C-alpha positions in Angstrom: -26.6 -34.7 0.5 -24.5 -35.2 -2.6 -27.8 -35.4 -4.6 -28.8 -32.0 -3.2 -25.4 -30.4 -4.1 -25.7 -31.8 -7.7 -29.2 -30.3 -8.0 -27.9 -26.9 -6.9 -25.0 -27.1 -9.4 -27.5 -28.0 -12.2 -29.7 -25.1 -11.2 -26.8 -22.7 -11.4 -25.8 -24.1 -14.9 -29.3 -23.7 -16.2 -29.6 -20.2 -14.9 -26.2 -19.3 -16.6 -27.5 -20.7 -19.9 -30.7 -18.6 -19.6 -28.7 -15.5 -18.8 -26.2 -16.0 -21.6 -29.1 -16.0 -24.1 -30.6 -12.9 -22.6 -30.0 -9.3 -23.4 -26.6 -7.7 -23.4 -25.3 -6.5 -20.0 -25.8 -2.8 -19.2 -22.8 -0.5 -18.9 -20.6 -1.1 -15.9 -21.4 1.3 -13.0 -19.6 -0.3 -10.1 -16.1 -1.8 -9.7 -15.8 -5.4 -11.1 -13.5 -8.1 -9.6 -12.6 -11.5 -11.1 -10.9 -12.6 -7.9 -14.0 -11.8 -5.7 -13.3 -14.9 -3.6 -10.1 -13.3 -2.4 -11.9 -10.3 -0.9 -15.4 -11.5 -0.3 -16.1 -8.5 2.0 -15.7 -6.1 -0.9 -18.8 -7.7 -2.4 -20.7 -8.6 0.8 -19.9 -6.7 4.1 -21.1 -9.7 6.2 -17.9 -11.6 5.2 -15.7 -9.2 7.2 -14.0 -11.1 10.0 -15.5 -14.4 8.9 -12.2 -16.4 8.9 -10.7 -14.9 12.0 -7.6 -13.5 10.4 -6.5 -9.9 10.1 -6.0 -9.3 6.4 -4.6 -6.5 4.3 -5.1 -6.7 0.6 -4.1 -4.7 -2.5 -5.9 -5.1 -5.8 -5.2 -3.7 -9.2 -7.4 -4.4 -12.2 -6.8 -3.1 -15.8 -9.8 -3.9 -18.0 -9.7 -4.2 -21.8 -6.0 -3.1 -22.0 -5.1 -1.5 -25.4 -8.4 0.4 -25.4 -8.2 4.2 -24.9 -9.5 5.2 -21.4 -10.0 1.6 -20.5 -11.7 0.8 -17.2 -9.3 0.5 -14.3 -9.8 -0.2 -10.6 -7.3 0.1 -7.7 -8.3 -0.9 -4.1 -6.6 -1.3 -0.7 -8.7 -3.1 1.9 -8.5 -4.4 5.5 -10.6 -6.8 7.6 -10.4 -8.5 11.0 -12.4 -10.1 13.8 -12.6 -7.9 16.9 -11.2 -9.5 20.1 -12.2 -8.5 23.5 -9.3 -7.8 25.9 -6.6 -10.3 25.3 -6.6 -11.2 29.0 -9.0 -10.5 31.8 -8.2 -10.2 35.5 -10.7 -11.5 38.0 -10.4 -10.9 41.8 -11.2 -13.8 44.1 -12.5 -13.9 47.6 -9.0 -14.4 48.9 -7.8 -11.2 47.1 -5.9 -13.1 44.4 -6.1 -12.3 40.8 -6.7 -14.9 38.1 -5.7 -14.0 34.6 -7.5 -15.9 31.8 -7.6 -15.5 28.1 -10.9 -13.9 27.1 -13.3 -15.1 24.5 -13.5 -13.2 21.3 -16.3 -10.9 20.0 -18.8 -11.8 17.4 -18.0 -8.5 15.6 -16.0 -8.2 12.4 -14.8 -4.9 10.9 -13.2 -3.8 7.7 -12.8 -1.1 5.2 -11.3 -0.2 1.9 -10.4 2.8 -0.3 -10.7 2.6 -4.0 -10.3 4.4 -7.3 -12.4 3.3 -10.2 -12.1 4.8 -13.7 -14.4 4.0 -16.5 -14.0 6.1 -19.6 -14.7 9.7 -18.7 -16.3 8.6 -15.4 -14.2 8.5 -12.2 -15.3 7.1 -8.8 -13.0 7.6 -5.8 -14.1 6.8 -2.3 -14.0 4.5 0.8 -16.1 2.1 2.8 -16.3 1.3 6.5 -17.7 -2.2 7.2 -19.3 -3.6 10.3 -20.3 -7.3 10.5 -22.0 -9.4 13.2 -21.6 -13.2 13.3 -24.0 -15.6 15.1 -23.1 -19.2 15.8 -25.8 -21.7 14.9 -24.1 -24.8 16.2 -23.1 -27.7 14.1 -24.9 -28.6 10.8 -23.9 -32.0 9.3 -20.8 -32.0 11.5 -19.7 -28.5 10.4 -19.9 -25.4 12.6 -22.3 -23.0 11.0 -22.7 -19.2 11.3 -25.2 -16.6 10.2 -23.8 -13.2 9.6 -25.0 -9.7 8.9 -23.0 -6.7 7.6 -23.5 -3.0 7.0 -21.1 -0.8 5.1 -21.1 3.0 5.0 -19.8 4.2 1.6 -18.8 7.7 0.6 -17.3 8.5 -2.8 -16.9 11.2 -5.3 -18.5 10.6 -8.7 -16.8 12.9 -11.3 -16.7 13.4 -15.1 -13.4 14.1 -16.7 -13.9 16.2 -19.9 -10.2 16.7 -20.6 -10.2 14.4 -23.6 -13.8 14.7 -24.4 -14.8 16.2 -27.8 -17.9 18.4 -27.3 -19.3 21.8 -28.1 -17.7 24.2 -25.7 -20.4 26.7 -26.3 -23.2 24.3 -25.2 -25.0 26.2 -22.4 -25.9 23.0 -20.6 -22.4 21.6 -20.6 -21.1 24.9 -19.3 -23.3 24.6 -16.2 -22.6 20.9 -15.8 -22.1 19.5 -12.2 -19.0 17.5 -13.0 -18.3 16.3 -9.5 -20.8 14.9 -7.0 -20.1 13.6 -3.5 -22.4 10.6 -2.6 -22.8 9.0 0.8 -24.8 5.7 0.9 -25.1 2.3 2.6 -24.6 -1.4 1.6 -26.1 -4.4 3.3 -25.2 -8.1 3.2 -26.0 -11.4 4.9 -24.5 -14.8 4.7 -24.6 -18.4 6.0 -21.3 -20.2 6.2 -19.7 -23.4 7.4 -16.2 -24.6 7.0 -17.3 -26.4 3.8 -19.8 -24.1 2.0 -21.2 -20.6 2.0 -24.1 -18.6 0.6 -24.4 -14.8 0.7 -26.7 -12.0 -0.5 -25.8 -8.3 -0.7 -27.2 -5.1 -2.0 -25.6 -1.7 -2.6 -26.7 1.9 -2.7 -29.7 1.4 -0.3 -30.6 5.1 -0.6 -29.9 5.4 -4.3 -27.5 8.3 -3.9 -28.5 11.2 -6.0 -26.6 12.2 -9.1 -27.0 15.7 -10.7 -25.4 15.8 -14.1 -27.5 18.7 -15.4 -27.9 22.4 -14.9 -26.8 23.1 -11.3 -30.1 25.0 -10.7 -32.3 22.2 -12.0 -34.0 20.4 -9.1 -34.3 17.1 -11.0 -31.8 14.5 -10.0 -31.0 11.0 -11.1 -30.4 8.3 -8.5 -27.7 5.7 -8.8 -28.7 2.2 -9.5 -29.0 -0.3 -6.6 -27.0 -3.5 -7.2 -27.7 -7.0 -6.0 -25.2 -9.9 -5.5 -25.8 -13.6 -4.7 -22.7 -15.7 -4.0 -22.2 -19.3 -3.1 -19.6 -22.0 -3.1 -18.7 -25.5 -1.8 -15.5 -27.4 -1.2 -15.1 -31.1 -2.3 -12.0 -32.9 -1.0 -10.6 -35.0 -3.9 -7.6 -36.6 -2.2 -5.6 -35.8 0.9 -3.8 -32.9 -0.9 -6.3 -31.9 -3.6 -9.5 -29.8 -3.2 -12.1 -28.7 -5.7 -14.2 -25.6 -5.1 -17.0 -24.7 -7.5 -18.7 -21.3 -6.9 -21.2 -18.9 -8.4 -21.5 -15.1 -8.4 -24.8 -13.7 -9.7 -25.0 -9.9 -10.2 -27.9 -7.7 -11.1 -29.2 -4.1 -10.6 -32.5 -2.2 -10.6 -32.6 -2.9 -14.3 -33.0 -6.6 -13.4 -32.7 -8.6 -16.6 -30.9 -6.0 -18.6 -28.0 -6.2 -16.2 -28.2 -9.9 -15.0 -24.8 -11.6 -15.1 -23.2 -14.7 -13.6 -19.7 -15.8 -12.9 -19.4 -19.6 -12.7 -16.0 -20.7 -11.3 -14.2 -23.9 -10.5 -10.9 -23.7 -8.6 -8.6 -26.6 -7.7 -6.3 -26.3 -4.7 -3.1 -28.3 -3.9 -2.4 -28.4 -0.1 -4.3 -25.0 -0.1 -1.0 -23.4 -1.0 -1.5 -23.4 -4.8 -4.6 -23.0 -6.9 -5.7 -22.7 -10.4 -9.2 -22.3 -11.9 -11.4 -21.2 -14.7 -14.4 -18.9 -14.6 -17.1 -18.1 -17.2 -18.7 -14.7 -17.0 -21.9 -14.8 -19.0 -22.0 -12.4 -22.1 -18.5 -11.2 -21.3 -15.4 -13.3 -20.7 -13.6 -16.6 -19.9 -11.2 -16.1 -17.0 -8.0 -17.8 -16.0 -7.3 -17.8 -12.2 -3.9 -18.6 -10.6 -2.7 -18.2 -7.1 -0.2 -19.2 -4.4 0.4 -18.9 -0.7 3.9 -18.3 0.7 4.1 -18.1 4.5 1.4 -15.5 5.4 1.4 -13.9 1.9 -1.2 -14.6 -0.8 -0.7 -13.8 -4.5 -3.6 -14.1 -7.0 -3.7 -13.3 -10.7 -6.6 -13.3 -13.1 -6.7 -12.9 -16.9 -10.0 -12.2 -18.6 -10.3 -13.5 -22.2 -12.9 -11.1 -23.6 -15.6 -12.9 -25.6 -17.5 -9.8 -26.9 -16.6 -7.8 -30.0 -14.5 -5.5 -27.9 -11.8 -8.1 -28.1 -10.8 -6.7 -31.5 -9.5 -3.6 -29.8 -8.4 -5.1 -26.5 -5.6 -7.4 -25.4 -7.6 -8.7 -22.4 -8.0 -7.8 -18.8 -5.4 -8.3 -16.0 -6.1 -8.4 -12.3 -3.6 -8.8 -9.5 -4.3 -9.2 -5.8 -1.7 -9.3 -3.0 -2.8 -10.1 0.5 -1.1 -10.7 3.9 -2.9 -12.4 6.8 -1.9 -12.0 10.5 -2.9 -14.3 13.3 -3.4 -18.1 13.4 -7.1 -18.8 13.0 -7.0 -22.3 14.5 -5.2 -21.2 17.7 -5.7 -17.5 18.3 -9.4 -17.7 17.2 -10.6 -21.1 18.5 -13.8 -19.4 19.7 -14.9 -19.0 16.0 -15.8 -22.6 15.9 -16.9 -22.9 19.6 -18.4 -19.9 21.2 
């Protein structure tokens, strides 16, 4: 199996090289996260409830700091695995009641609210996530699961012209629809074990309509659909040290014009501390740091911009704070045996 893993890693590296020599990435249209591993369900709804914990997370990202109207994203999220009644009562033939702990559901739920600002464009909204997890038994000694997720998204897409220099007498701009409300759906699926995972997701299934034109003009422009492929594997190095390489491939309806990959390697010590490096093709080199204290998780990322924009920027900062409730190994034993 090690040979298979090495072949997969070589394929990802080759793809990254091909992408890096490709065309420049198109303008950012959706929120971007460097610490995507911390909140996988923000990228792929099928990850909601995967680990059995109830998690609350806060994320703040300031991109290209030092640049006027730099992109900035703020998000608050929640995810959990639904349990059936904590205890069930069952009447017996002798009219006695037995109380037993019930098994858990296969359903995970989550959601998040966000505000994403990118120049004069502002996107504010929320998502409600539903995931369903199917046990496939053990594969190579590891419990495996196949999951599907669907997310309902609703957000306001607005244009802020307060600091925009333009001809105020332009008849088109004066009839501009500067705020549009867009409902849509995202879909994701994933295959996971306690050692590795692979997931695919796509957003804006209905290509929500945008109308930045004369309000009476019937022509509308749809949002782009985005596609995400994620994967990672854990390699125990010693009793206390663990290596986790991962890949995150992103694209849109523009396909090769927007194709981008994050290649990441993180090292954990006792799973309480971690550090890593990530390379985002045609964009940045990213430093990742994190620690766990009790049930609290703190993660920080700094993006060293590799494009020409680094001359006007001092880099990108991203901070994630999360708290997890519940003990997965005890409260959620059924995750690995239902």
